[in-house]
C-alpha angles and dihedrals in degrees: 000000000000118000089244089060090049088054091056091044089054092049091052089050087057089054092250110165100162134040130179119216157126120235127228144161100285097046098048096111091056091048092050090053090044090053090059094051134077093242111120114236117205111202109215123194097237131019097241086062090057090062093044092047091049088050093052089047092051095048094052101036097042088228132111111275118229128205132175134199140161127253129282113012091008090060096039091051087062093058099089091048091049091049091048091054092045094053091049095041096241118164111239136159109207118196118194133179121233135194120269108301092236090057099049111124095026097096093248123181109294093000119151132162093237096166089055094042093051097038097109095054106037122087087220138341139202132204101197113225100164122044091211090065093062100092090051094044094051091047090051093045094057091045094050093044094052105035131074107355104358121234147142122295119197125212114190112194123188115226095243090052089054091053097044122108111251119222099199121037099171111125115221113249095212139027124226112174115180111238095012109100110139116207115229105162120073120239109262092226092053091048089055091049091050094050090048091050090052092051091051097048126096099189108031120170133187120219107198120198138182091282089074090061095041089054091047087233099142092113093049091046091052090050091048092050093048093045095049100030090225116155119234140218125179141204122239090267090046093060109129096030090113129020112261093231095056108116091231092056114107104168147248122329130208141061091323098028129107118286092229090056092050091047090050090059090049093050099044122107093199127035119195103196113193125188101339134107091214093232125186098272092050094047096041116105093033110123112256114264140153118250094221093101098040128075118215129208110191119193118189137144089221110069090198090068097053110099093356096118104012133030114260128202098182113034116190117188115198149072114319094226093050096045093046088052090050091051093046090053092050100044117087133175092276090061095054117107118217099247099170094102091045092050091049090052092050093049089053089062091065112115130203117256114218116214116222110237110215140136089266135078113281107228093209092053090046093054093044092049093048090048091058093048098051126079128245094266097055120136119213116198109191124196123212127279132041091333089061093054094045089051094046094047101042110027109098117237115222133171105278098024123113132209118198126183143139102263105157103044097020096221117191113215092038101116104065098052093036090051089052090053091046092051092049089051093049110020092170094059127084111251124195124185111205112199143157125232091256096052091040091061090051093064107015088122085078088070081082092058093044092049096044093053092037092230112188096230123149109216110206105196119191104202115191095149089240144090082248102189093049090046090052093050092046091051091049099047104026105021093233135068122230136187094358103105118120096172093142096056115155122256096270094197092056090043091055091044087058086060089047091253119136124222148160134219117229120199103167136040091242090068096054102085096051092044093051091048090052093048094048093050094045118106106226136015118330135189123218108189111195115194107219132192108265088225095051113133131215091220108052 
């Protein structure tokens, strides 16, 4: 068979049923083989969206997302989506076409060194030089993408390699890569040390990051919290790791987190950090303090992240789900610290949030109202900017709900294509894309994809005619905003209508309930445009 057919055979062997892509001249052989298979191809409207859609699909399905593009600009358009997945540790296999292998390096039409260009934000990459290596390479790519710390793997395949006859089509049953042996189980000695530290602490606190969700460890985390009585805060990417109404839940930390959550970190004598690199945005807003009087347990599958940004006394390398299970098994009632007084103290930190009363829609009220209307399996896909913070702060986490966003790279335009991928992965679940008018215009071409496949996605658009987050930062640091006005935005309702998508414009809070009911009952995609005060803040 042709190598292109072997590629598709290998994808099927990895249980791939859906790929996202955009065809072109140097990936035609793969597309011809794809046409003859039962794999569903979702045609996006721009290649970056293929990576974002594959990311949304991966995060909801628990599988490796797959996207395909041609060489040159097709491949380079994928770069931002690849980098977004890399920063958030999302497993992707990215397949790109390349010019004829004998022509590489001669600046041929639509030639680009994509493996070199994407080197710093791929977990691994391959430039295929021998067609007979393809079954092994694809098997390795899926293994690398999904094991250890997940991430994107790039496979660049020259057009002549795709068309070549392959001698050996057997797919390896196992993968054995020299030097790549991810650790998943925590060291027994470190587990003992961690349990002892917990029993000795008076003010322990869990900081849950995105690694909890990537490991599908929400159930183990809940058991651990209930068994130990330890309160919990989370990073932006850790939203959804514990239900908001759990009595041990304190809130989100960081620059845009809740003050009581940041104060909890500052007051704790033991921090149990799980699946987060504790980057600047997550740690920002926490009152300055030395770490001399606080012990830190840091759990992460990537040893490079432990101690990178904060000193760690008890490092634990491994999978969050596995290590939490180990700790649960080892903790008994004698190890539990009485945290009632500590919890009471933390709850006393909670401040009152004043809602701005204007003639516009209040974003907090909108998110809280939507949260009450949706079911327990709803998926929220937040873009980047003020809309992201409003969604993260005010959408209620429940068991079964999912919150997706671009936390590491902060990629505007993420939510529409990622929501499409999420809906395709789970067509029975409610999917809501939360986006600002700036981010919406960065990926509104994906309205074409959403409309074509009639994806029942509710698009909640916060329109303040501004690049609101930038405006807010400029006001805070310079006292005056600059280059953020979007006063001549298009009529978004008419724009969606042009894509055969219905929508309504909401200008007051009193209109929200009826509009949400209409959107939820509607069969097909639906736009809810909320007109927001241009001066609205994320931190009220």
